[in-house]
C-alpha positions in Angstrom: 29.4 -53.4 28.0 29.3 -55.6 30.9 32.6 -56.6 32.5 33.5 -60.1 32.3 33.1 -62.2 35.5 33.3 -65.9 36.3 30.1 -67.7 36.7 29.7 -68.9 40.2 26.2 -70.2 40.4 24.5 -73.6 39.9 25.6 -77.3 39.2 28.8 -78.5 37.9 32.4 -77.8 39.0 33.7 -74.5 37.8 36.3 -74.4 35.1 39.9 -73.1 36.0 40.0 -69.3 36.1 42.0 -67.8 33.3 42.2 -64.2 35.0 40.1 -62.8 32.2 38.6 -60.1 34.6 42.2 -59.2 35.8 43.4 -58.9 32.3 40.5 -56.6 31.4 41.3 -54.5 34.4 45.1 -54.2 33.9 44.7 -53.5 30.2 42.4 -50.7 30.8 44.5 -49.4 33.4 47.3 -49.3 30.7 45.1 -47.4 28.3 44.3 -50.5 26.1 40.6 -49.8 24.7 38.7 -53.1 25.1 35.2 -51.5 24.1 32.4 -53.8 22.9 30.4 -50.7 21.6 33.5 -49.3 19.5 34.0 -52.7 17.9 30.4 -52.9 16.8 30.7 -49.2 15.5 33.9 -50.0 13.6 32.0 -52.7 11.7 28.6 -51.1 11.0 29.3 -47.3 11.6 30.7 -44.9 9.0 33.4 -47.3 7.7 30.8 -50.1 7.1 32.6 -53.4 6.2 31.4 -55.1 3.2 33.0 -58.6 3.4 34.0 -60.4 6.7 35.9 -63.6 7.2 34.7 -65.2 10.6 37.1 -67.5 11.9 36.6 -70.0 14.9 37.7 -73.4 15.9 39.9 -75.0 18.6 40.9 -78.6 18.1 40.7 -80.7 21.1 42.4 -84.2 20.8 40.3 -87.3 22.0 39.3 -90.7 21.1 35.4 -90.3 21.6 34.5 -90.5 18.1 33.0 -87.8 16.0 33.4 -86.6 12.3 37.2 -86.4 11.4 38.6 -85.8 8.0 41.0 -88.5 6.8 44.6 -88.1 7.9 43.9 -86.2 11.1 44.4 -87.1 14.6 41.3 -88.1 16.3 39.4 -85.2 17.9 36.9 -82.5 17.2 36.3 -78.7 17.6 35.5 -77.8 21.1 32.1 -76.4 22.0 33.4 -72.9 22.7 33.7 -71.0 19.4 31.0 -72.4 17.1 28.0 -70.8 18.8 29.8 -67.4 19.2 31.0 -67.3 15.6 27.4 -68.0 14.4 26.2 -65.1 16.6 28.8 -63.0 14.7 27.6 -64.3 11.3 24.0 -63.3 12.3 24.9 -59.7 13.3 26.7 -59.4 9.9 24.6 -61.1 7.3 21.2 -59.6 8.8 22.8 -56.1 8.1 23.7 -56.9 4.6 27.4 -57.6 5.1 28.6 -60.6 3.3 30.1 -63.1 5.7 32.5 -66.1 4.9 32.5 -68.7 7.6 36.1 -70.2 7.7 36.2 -73.9 7.9 39.4 -75.8 8.1 40.0 -79.5 8.0 40.0 -80.0 11.6 37.3 -78.0 13.1 35.1 -77.6 9.8 32.7 -80.5 10.5 31.5 -79.1 13.9 31.3 -75.3 12.3 29.3 -76.6 9.2 27.0 -78.7 11.3 26.2 -75.7 13.5 25.6 -73.3 10.5 23.4 -76.0 8.7 21.4 -76.3 12.0 21.0 -72.6 12.3 19.9 -72.3 8.7 17.3 -75.1 9.3 16.2 -73.5 12.6 15.5 -70.1 11.1 13.7 -71.8 8.1 11.2 -73.0 10.7 11.0 -69.7 12.4 10.8 -67.2 9.5 11.5 -67.6 5.9 12.4 -64.1 5.3 15.3 -64.4 8.1 16.5 -67.7 6.6 16.5 -66.4 3.2 18.6 -63.3 4.2 21.0 -65.6 6.0 21.4 -67.8 2.8 21.8 -64.7 0.7 24.6 -62.9 2.7 26.5 -65.8 4.2 28.6 -68.8 3.1 30.1 -71.7 4.9 33.4 -72.2 3.1 34.7 -75.6 1.9 37.0 -77.4 4.3 40.6 -76.1 3.8 43.7 -78.0 4.5 47.3 -76.5 4.6 48.9 -80.1 3.9 51.3 -80.0 1.0 49.6 -80.0 -2.5 48.8 -83.2 -4.2 50.2 -84.0 -7.6 49.1 -81.6 -10.2 47.8 -78.9 -7.7 50.6 -76.5 -8.6 53.6 -77.0 -6.1 55.7 -74.8 -7.9 53.2 -71.9 -7.6 53.2 -72.4 -3.7 57.1 -72.6 -3.6 57.2 -69.4 -5.6 54.9 -67.6 -3.2 56.8 -68.8 -0.4 60.2 -67.5 -1.9 58.6 -64.1 -2.9 56.8 -63.4 0.5 59.4 -64.6 2.9 62.3 -63.2 0.9 64.7 -61.9 3.4 63.3 -63.7 6.4 65.4 -66.1 8.3 63.7 -69.3 7.2 66.6 -71.3 8.2 65.2 -74.5 6.7 63.3 -76.7 9.1 60.4 -75.6 11.3 60.3 -71.9 10.0 60.4 -72.8 6.4 57.8 -75.5 7.0 55.6 -73.1 8.8 55.9 -70.3 6.0 54.9 -73.2 3.5 51.6 -73.9 5.5 50.9 -70.2 5.7 51.3 -69.6 2.1 49.1 -72.8 1.5 46.3 -71.6 3.8 46.4 -68.1 2.2 46.2 -69.5 -1.4 43.4 -71.9 -0.5 41.5 -69.4 1.1 41.2 -67.4 -1.8 40.1 -70.3 -3.8 37.4 -71.6 -1.2 35.9 -68.1 -1.1 35.8 -67.9 -4.7 34.2 -71.4 -4.8 31.5 -70.7 -2.2 30.4 -67.3 -3.7 30.9 -68.0 -7.3 32.4 -65.5 -9.9 29.9 -62.7 -8.9 31.3 -62.7 -5.3 31.3 -59.9 -2.8 34.8 -58.8 -3.5 38.0 -59.0 -1.4 37.6 -59.5 2.4 37.9 -56.1 4.2 37.3 -57.4 7.9 39.1 -60.4 9.8 37.1 -61.4 12.8 38.3 -64.4 15.1 36.5 -65.8 18.0 38.2 -68.4 20.2 40.7 -69.3 17.4 44.1 -70.5 18.6 47.0 -68.2 17.4 50.8 -68.5 17.2 52.5 -70.0 19.3 49.5 -72.5 19.2 49.7 -73.8 22.8 46.8 -74.7 24.8 46.0 -73.8 28.3 48.7 -76.5 29.8 51.3 -75.1 27.5 51.1 -78.2 24.9 52.0 -77.4 21.1 49.1 -78.1 19.0 50.4 -76.2 16.1 50.2 -79.5 14.0 46.4 -79.5 14.4 45.8 -75.9 13.8 45.7 -74.2 10.2 47.5 -71.0 10.5 44.8 -68.7 9.3 46.0 -66.3 12.1 48.8 -65.4 10.0 46.6 -62.7 8.5 46.0 -60.8 11.6 48.8 -58.3 12.7 51.8 -59.5 14.9 52.1 -58.4 18.3 55.5 -60.1 18.7 56.8 -59.7 22.3 60.5 -58.6 22.7 62.8 -61.5 22.2 60.5 -63.9 20.5 59.6 -64.7 16.9 55.9 -64.4 15.8 56.0 -67.3 13.8 55.5 -67.3 9.8 53.5 -64.6 8.5 54.6 -61.8 10.6 57.5 -60.5 12.8 58.9 -57.5 14.3 61.5 -57.3 11.9 61.9 -54.9 9.0 59.8 -56.1 6.0 57.1 -57.7 8.2 54.5 -55.1 6.7 55.4 -55.9 3.3 55.1 -59.7 3.9 51.5 -59.1 5.5 50.5 -57.1 2.4 51.6 -59.6 0.0 50.1 -62.4 2.2 46.9 -60.7 2.3 46.4 -60.1 -1.3 47.3 -63.6 -2.1 44.3 -64.6 0.2 41.9 -62.4 -1.2 42.2 -60.0 1.9 42.6 -56.1 1.6 45.9 -55.1 2.8 44.0 -52.4 5.2 41.5 -55.0 6.4 39.8 -54.3 9.8 40.7 -56.8 12.4 38.7 -58.0 15.5 39.2 -60.7 18.2 37.1 -62.1 20.9 38.9 -64.5 23.5 38.6 -65.7 27.1 42.0 -66.9 28.2 44.9 -65.2 26.3 46.1 -67.8 23.6 43.4 -66.8 21.0 43.9 -64.7 18.0 43.7 -61.0 18.7 44.7 -61.5 22.5 48.2 -60.4 21.6 46.9 -56.9 22.1 47.1 -57.5 25.9 48.7 -60.8 26.7 52.2 -59.7 26.7 51.7 -56.3 28.4 53.7 -55.8 31.9 51.7 -57.4 34.6 49.5 -59.6 32.4 52.1 -61.8 30.6 53.0 -63.3 34.2 49.4 -64.6 34.6 48.4 -68.0 34.8 45.3 -69.9 35.8 45.7 -71.5 39.4 47.1 -75.1 39.4 50.4 -76.6 38.5 49.4 -77.8 35.1 48.6 -74.5 33.8 51.1 -72.2 32.1 51.6 -68.3 32.0 50.8 -66.1 29.2 54.3 -65.7 28.6 54.4 -69.4 27.3 51.1 -69.4 25.5 49.9 -65.9 25.1 49.0 -65.3 21.4 51.3 -63.3 19.3 48.6 -61.9 17.1 47.0 -58.7 17.8 43.8 -56.9 16.2 42.3 -53.5 16.0 39.4 -54.2 18.2 39.4 -56.8 21.0 36.7 -58.1 23.2 37.3 -60.0 26.2 34.8 -62.4 27.7 34.5 -65.2 30.2 33.4 -67.5 27.7 34.1 -66.8 24.0 30.6 -67.8 22.9 29.3 -65.2 25.2 31.4 -62.6 23.7 30.0 -63.6 20.3 26.2 -63.2 21.6 27.2 -60.0 23.2 28.4 -58.4 20.0 25.4 -59.7 18.2 23.1 -58.1 20.7 25.1 -54.8 20.9 24.6 -54.4 17.1 21.0 -54.9 17.6 20.8 -52.1 20.0 23.1 -50.0 18.0 22.3 -50.6 14.3 19.0 -51.9 13.2 19.0 -55.2 11.3 17.6 -55.3 7.8 15.3 -58.2 9.1 14.0 -58.0 12.6 14.8 -61.6 13.7 14.2 -61.0 17.4 10.9 -60.3 16.6 10.5 -63.3 14.5 11.8 -65.3 17.4 9.4 -63.8 19.8 6.5 -64.5 17.3 7.3 -68.2 17.7 7.5 -67.7 21.6 11.3 -68.4 21.3 14.3 -66.5 22.7 18.1 -66.5 22.2 18.7 -69.2 25.0 16.4 -71.5 22.9 18.3 -71.1 19.8 21.7 -71.4 21.4 20.8 -74.7 23.2 19.5 -75.9 19.7 22.8 -75.4 18.1 24.7 -76.8 21.1 22.7 -80.0 20.6 23.4 -80.2 16.9 27.1 -79.8 17.2 27.4 -82.3 20.2 25.3 -84.9 18.4 27.0 -88.4 18.1 27.7 -87.8 14.4 29.6 -84.6 15.0 30.6 -84.8 18.7 32.2 -81.3 19.5 33.3 -81.6 23.2 34.0 -79.5 26.2 37.3 -78.1 25.8 38.0 -78.4 29.6 36.6 -81.8 30.1 35.5 -83.7 26.8 33.5 -86.2 28.9 31.1 -83.5 29.9 27.7 -83.6 28.2 25.9 -80.4 26.9 28.7 -78.3 28.3 30.9 -75.4 27.2 34.1 -74.5 29.0 33.4 -76.9 32.1 30.0 -75.5 32.6 26.8 -77.3 31.7 24.3 -75.2 29.5 21.8 -75.1 32.6 22.2 -73.0 34.6 25.3 -71.0 33.5 24.7 -70.4 29.6 21.1 -70.2 29.7 21.2 -67.3 32.4 23.8 -65.5 30.3 21.7 -65.8 27.2 18.5 -64.8 29.0 20.3 -61.7 30.4 21.7 -60.7 26.9 18.2 -61.3 25.4 16.5 -59.2 27.9 19.0 -56.3 27.7 18.7 -56.2 23.9 14.9 -56.5 23.9 14.5 -53.9 26.4 16.5 -51.4 24.4 15.0 -52.4 21.1 11.8 -50.9 22.2 13.7 -47.7 21.3 14.6 -45.1 18.6 17.6 -47.0 16.8 20.7 -45.2 15.6 20.0 -44.7 11.8 21.8 -47.3 9.5 24.9 -45.7 7.7 
């Protein structure tokens, strides 16, 4: 595992430093495991997962156009996230693990555009790889957490809210509304998974994996509350509620939280004992609650008066295995390449790419162009005016260099004897 460090070479102004290397070092010093190898082994080792839900998407408000679902505020999904979650999808699907790609109403148009572009790309590279991806993955229908339309079963929603949050201090108002959104998201997740896979689907979800997905308290790097634009799928991850705060609907440090989580997961079609993972680069992403509120970390903030400390926007959702990365997309690709090193894929897509004289950077550049095309218009989360950029850094040279490094590392070790598949 390569320790994250801020890219510093090449053109373009650097993005605001989010202290990810310091977070990594302090967390390790406190005994928190952040091992990429252990995370990969947890997915493909002895307890091999069967059905993973992959979640990404961080909504950026802007008026530059793009594909926006009716009724939503103008904006689109940022460019950090979609490429990384598609790397995770390849890691799972090409090892025979069913992968459901979560798409909410806000970020879904960008996520789906990337997924479709990836299938088209591999259709041109290698038919067997493309077929394998189609067989073992689904891009889920767009999911909304808005109140049910007439005839959709409002009584069922209300009954589940009353059952799951019985004894919780809903207090009317904000918490009650949040609890209703959580229940609607869980109920509709079960439905869209069944719709995508059909009646002979892969069974319950036994792995939850989030990459660059905003979690409660749903505040961005500047501390702005964007919960209105974030479907609360993060409620399926365990709470890391810091002392003196609430963890939002779907989890808290109070008695009964475990029972509520079990009921919520069953409603969503998720096993109560599902493995949970997260990849983040700042601290407000799902899973980062594992470290964001630790002493010496909660006080950290990117330099600049406009940015807030993790005590304000640090995510309150934890996970079993957390991977930190300077850019979350890079963390997804690192997981993919580590899986190639540790566990042989059913179809050798690296060989397929090489046969066409292509490499990882070529694929990622193609996908970035697809999601930033005028009809889709994913934008840079640091500066939406930047073109062909992720986290304030242009693809060339920053991202290309990292992808070339990961490809070289993966390719060199892949001329090896692989660990046997489990």
